[in-house]
C-alpha positions in Angstrom: -48.9 70.3 -121.4 -52.2 71.6 -120.3 -52.7 73.2 -116.9 -55.0 70.4 -115.9 -52.3 67.8 -116.7 -49.7 69.8 -114.9 -51.9 70.0 -111.8 -52.5 66.2 -111.8 -48.8 65.6 -112.1 -48.1 67.9 -109.2 -50.6 66.1 -107.1 -49.2 62.7 -108.0 -45.6 63.8 -107.3 -46.7 65.2 -103.9 -48.4 62.0 -103.1 -45.3 60.0 -104.2 -43.1 62.2 -102.0 -45.5 61.7 -99.1 -45.4 57.9 -99.6 -41.6 58.0 -100.0 -41.2 59.9 -96.7 -43.7 57.6 -95.0 -41.7 54.6 -96.1 -38.4 56.2 -95.0 -39.9 57.1 -91.7 -41.2 53.5 -91.1 -37.7 52.2 -92.1 -36.1 54.5 -89.5 -38.5 53.4 -86.8 -38.0 49.7 -87.7 -34.2 50.2 -87.7 -34.2 51.9 -84.4 -36.3 49.1 -82.9 -34.0 46.5 -84.5 -30.9 48.2 -83.2 -32.4 48.4 -79.6 -33.3 44.7 -79.8 -29.8 43.8 -81.0 -28.3 45.9 -78.2 -30.4 44.0 -75.7 -29.1 40.7 -77.2 -25.4 41.7 -77.0 -23.5 39.7 -74.4 -22.6 41.5 -71.3 -19.0 41.4 -70.1 -19.4 40.9 -66.3 -17.3 39.7 -63.5 -18.5 38.2 -60.2 -16.5 38.7 -57.1 -17.1 36.6 -54.0 -15.3 35.0 -51.1 -14.1 32.2 -53.4 -12.5 34.6 -55.9 -13.4 36.5 -59.0 -15.1 34.8 -61.9 -16.0 35.7 -65.5 -19.8 35.6 -66.1 -20.8 34.6 -69.6 -24.1 34.1 -71.4 -26.0 37.0 -70.0 -27.6 39.9 -72.0 -29.8 42.9 -71.0 -32.7 40.7 -72.0 -31.7 38.0 -69.4 -34.0 37.8 -66.4 -32.9 38.2 -62.8 -33.4 34.5 -62.1 -30.8 33.7 -64.8 -28.3 36.1 -63.2 -28.9 34.5 -59.7 -28.6 31.0 -61.1 -25.3 31.9 -62.8 -24.0 33.5 -59.5 -24.9 30.3 -57.6 -23.0 28.2 -60.2 -19.9 30.3 -59.8 -19.9 31.1 -56.1 -21.9 28.3 -54.5 -24.1 30.9 -52.7 -27.8 29.8 -53.0 -30.1 32.1 -54.9 -32.3 32.9 -52.0 -29.5 34.2 -49.8 -27.6 36.2 -52.4 -26.8 39.8 -51.8 -25.6 41.3 -55.1 -24.0 44.8 -55.3 -22.7 46.9 -58.1 -21.1 50.3 -58.7 -18.8 52.5 -56.6 -19.4 52.7 -53.8 -21.2 49.3 -54.1 -25.0 49.5 -53.7 -27.3 46.5 -53.3 -29.7 45.5 -56.0 -33.3 44.7 -55.3 -33.6 41.3 -57.1 -36.8 40.0 -55.6 -38.6 40.0 -59.0 -37.0 37.0 -60.7 -38.8 37.8 -64.0 -37.4 41.3 -64.3 -34.9 41.9 -67.1 -31.3 43.1 -66.4 -31.9 46.1 -68.7 -34.1 47.5 -65.8 -31.1 47.5 -63.5 -27.9 49.7 -63.4 -25.8 46.8 -64.8 -23.6 47.4 -67.8 -20.7 45.7 -69.6 -17.5 45.8 -67.7 -19.1 45.8 -64.3 -17.9 43.6 -61.4 -20.8 42.3 -59.3 -19.9 41.9 -55.6 -21.7 38.9 -54.1 -22.2 38.1 -50.4 -24.3 35.6 -48.5 -27.1 37.1 -46.5 -27.3 35.4 -43.1 -30.8 36.2 -42.0 -31.1 33.5 -39.4 -28.8 33.8 -36.4 -26.8 30.7 -35.7 -26.6 29.1 -32.3 -23.1 29.8 -31.0 -21.1 27.0 -29.5 -17.9 27.5 -27.5 -15.9 26.9 -30.6 -17.9 29.6 -32.5 -17.5 32.1 -29.6 -13.7 31.8 -29.9 -13.9 33.1 -33.5 -16.0 36.2 -32.6 -13.1 38.6 -32.2 -11.8 37.6 -35.6 -15.1 38.1 -37.3 -15.6 41.4 -35.6 -12.1 42.6 -36.6 -11.7 45.9 -38.3 -10.5 46.0 -41.9 -6.8 46.2 -42.4 -4.7 47.4 -45.3 -2.4 44.7 -46.6 0.0 43.9 -49.4 -1.1 41.4 -52.1 2.1 39.9 -53.4 2.4 39.5 -57.2 5.3 37.8 -59.1 8.6 39.6 -59.7 8.5 38.9 -63.4 9.5 42.4 -64.8 5.7 43.2 -65.2 4.8 43.6 -61.5 3.7 47.2 -62.1 1.2 46.2 -64.8 -0.1 43.2 -62.8 -0.5 45.4 -59.7 -2.3 48.3 -61.5 -4.6 45.8 -63.2 -5.4 44.1 -59.9 -6.5 47.3 -58.1 -8.4 49.0 -60.9 -10.3 45.7 -61.7 -11.4 45.4 -58.1 -9.1 42.5 -57.0 -8.8 40.5 -60.3 -5.5 38.8 -60.5 -4.5 38.4 -64.1 -0.8 38.0 -64.8 -1.6 37.7 -68.5 -2.7 41.3 -68.6 0.9 42.7 -69.0 1.3 42.5 -72.8 -2.0 44.2 -73.3 -1.2 47.0 -70.9 2.3 47.5 -72.4 0.6 47.8 -75.8 -1.9 50.3 -74.5 0.9 52.5 -73.1 2.8 52.3 -76.4 -0.3 53.4 -78.3 -0.9 56.3 -76.1 2.7 57.5 -76.3 2.8 57.0 -80.0 -0.4 59.1 -80.5 1.1 62.2 -78.8 4.8 62.6 -79.8 4.8 66.2 -78.6 3.8 65.4 -75.0 6.0 62.2 -74.9 9.2 63.6 -76.4 12.7 62.3 -76.0 13.2 64.8 -73.1 10.4 63.1 -71.2 11.0 59.5 -72.2 14.8 59.4 -72.1 14.7 57.9 -75.6 12.9 58.7 -78.9 9.2 58.2 -79.1 9.6 55.2 -81.5 12.4 53.7 -79.4 10.3 53.9 -76.3 7.3 52.3 -77.9 9.4 49.4 -79.0 11.1 49.2 -75.6 8.0 49.2 -73.4 6.4 46.4 -75.4 9.2 44.0 -74.4 8.5 41.7 -71.5 11.9 42.2 -69.9 11.5 46.0 -69.3 10.3 47.6 -66.1 7.5 50.2 -65.7 7.9 53.3 -63.5 6.6 56.8 -63.0 5.9 57.5 -66.6 3.8 54.4 -67.0 2.0 55.0 -63.7 1.1 58.5 -64.9 -0.2 57.3 -68.2 -2.3 54.5 -66.6 -3.7 57.1 -64.1 -5.1 59.2 -66.9 -6.3 56.1 -68.8 -8.2 54.6 -65.9 -9.3 58.1 -64.6 -8.2 57.4 -61.1 -5.6 58.6 -58.7 -2.8 56.0 -58.3 -0.8 56.4 -55.1 2.6 54.7 -54.9 3.9 54.2 -51.3 7.7 54.0 -51.2 9.0 51.8 -48.4 12.5 53.3 -48.4 11.5 56.9 -48.0 8.0 56.3 -46.4 6.4 58.8 -48.8 3.4 58.7 -51.1 3.7 59.7 -54.7 0.1 60.6 -55.9 -0.4 60.4 -59.7 -3.5 62.2 -60.9 -3.8 64.1 -57.6 -4.9 67.3 -59.2 -7.1 65.8 -61.9 -10.3 65.7 -59.8 -10.7 62.0 -59.9 -13.1 60.4 -57.5 -11.4 57.0 -57.2 -8.0 56.1 -55.7 -6.0 52.9 -55.8 -2.7 52.1 -54.0 0.6 50.3 -54.7 3.6 49.7 -52.5 7.1 50.0 -54.0 10.3 48.7 -52.4 12.8 50.2 -54.9 12.5 47.5 -57.6 9.2 45.8 -57.1 5.5 46.9 -57.0 2.7 45.1 -55.2 -1.0 46.2 -54.9 -2.6 47.2 -51.6 -6.0 46.0 -50.5 -8.2 46.5 -47.5 -9.5 43.2 -46.1 -11.3 42.1 -43.0 -9.8 38.9 -41.4 -12.3 36.1 -41.2 -14.9 37.9 -43.3 -16.8 36.8 -46.4 -16.5 40.3 -47.8 -14.0 40.4 -50.8 -11.0 42.7 -50.3 -11.4 46.4 -51.3 -9.0 47.8 -53.8 -10.7 51.0 -54.9 -11.1 53.9 -52.5 -12.5 57.4 -52.5 -10.0 60.3 -53.0 -11.5 61.9 -49.9 -10.4 58.9 -47.8 -7.3 60.2 -46.1 -7.3 57.4 -43.5 -6.3 54.9 -46.2 -3.2 57.1 -47.0 -2.3 57.1 -43.3 -2.6 53.3 -43.2 -0.5 53.0 -46.3 2.3 55.1 -44.7 2.1 52.9 -41.6 2.5 49.9 -43.7 5.5 51.4 -45.5 7.1 52.5 -42.2 6.8 48.9 -40.9 8.4 47.6 -44.0 11.2 50.1 -43.7 11.9 49.2 -40.1 12.3 45.6 -41.3 14.5 46.8 -44.2 12.1 45.4 -46.7 13.4 47.7 -49.5 16.2 47.9 -52.0 18.4 51.0 -52.2 18.6 51.4 -56.0 21.5 53.8 -55.7 23.7 51.3 -53.8 22.7 47.8 -54.8 25.1 45.7 -57.0 24.1 44.8 -60.5 25.5 42.9 -63.4 24.8 43.4 -67.1 23.5 40.1 -68.3 24.7 40.9 -71.8 28.4 41.7 -71.3 28.7 40.7 -67.6 29.9 44.2 -66.5 29.6 44.8 -62.8 27.7 48.0 -61.8 26.6 49.8 -58.7 23.2 51.5 -58.4 20.6 52.8 -60.8 22.7 55.6 -62.1 25.5 53.4 -63.4 23.0 51.0 -64.9 21.3 53.9 -66.8 24.7 55.2 -68.1 25.7 51.7 -69.2 22.4 51.2 -71.0 22.8 54.5 -72.8 26.4 53.8 -73.9 25.9 50.1 -74.9 22.2 49.7 -75.5 22.2 46.8 -73.0 19.1 46.8 -70.8 19.1 43.4 -69.2 20.4 43.6 -65.6 20.5 41.2 -62.8 21.0 41.9 -59.0 24.2 40.4 -57.6 
């Protein structure tokens, strides 16, 4: 091949490479644009929390406009678009939604968020005598209260889900949470050994998935790590607070109350107010812990607890009578029976 031919080939190859790189570059740009567009079209998983309860919001994407969001909120809550106050995040911050044509992508709203909606009352109402009698209630301070959930062997899971989801009551969450715990335990056999679990890793994973088993300290500890929040369990018998995740540096705190056999979530609510109850608190809020202890002390004074070391049980498999948690554990270890009923 002559030097001239070789030179021409080199130029052609160089041009081909340049064209190839240009095409690849254009494809990358097009793919990135397409991916961004697809992301914008992906449905957002949102909840809407108002005075009338918590609702699932469907049909919105990051490309949806503010007016679509407000219309959806009005459909779910009954609060007219022009008087809606919509908040998001922790602590909740109000969104400036005056521009109805703006897209949701321009706001700090992401999948999994719970939007808190209130009605803005800009115009003061004329107070009648009847209205004046309600003023003390409307001006009441928030109080910490127990939100009772069913005693169905899954009260711990229902309670934890309720507080971490901002007051969403979903009794159907238990199987999913049991499965989540089993997956976490199975993935780390060294940390979750028989010495920790009281049974082999495999046995525990099978056991916790059953709907007739109870959760306790191990499960609370796992859920604290998973949800990245401090879970405080207030014991009504001993009037103490067990803080799971206390030293992990979490910023959020949720609270449960425990009477020896049953868990309920705690929430802060204002009597007579339109504001939804609060279930997530700052870990710097020591006042909420003091209020929780007061609630536990009140329950103890009314003997609203079960002494697990003294209460009478019966094995529902072989009908053996037992006294206290210790005998129940020993019986379960010896026989494999784990279905007990209180006498």
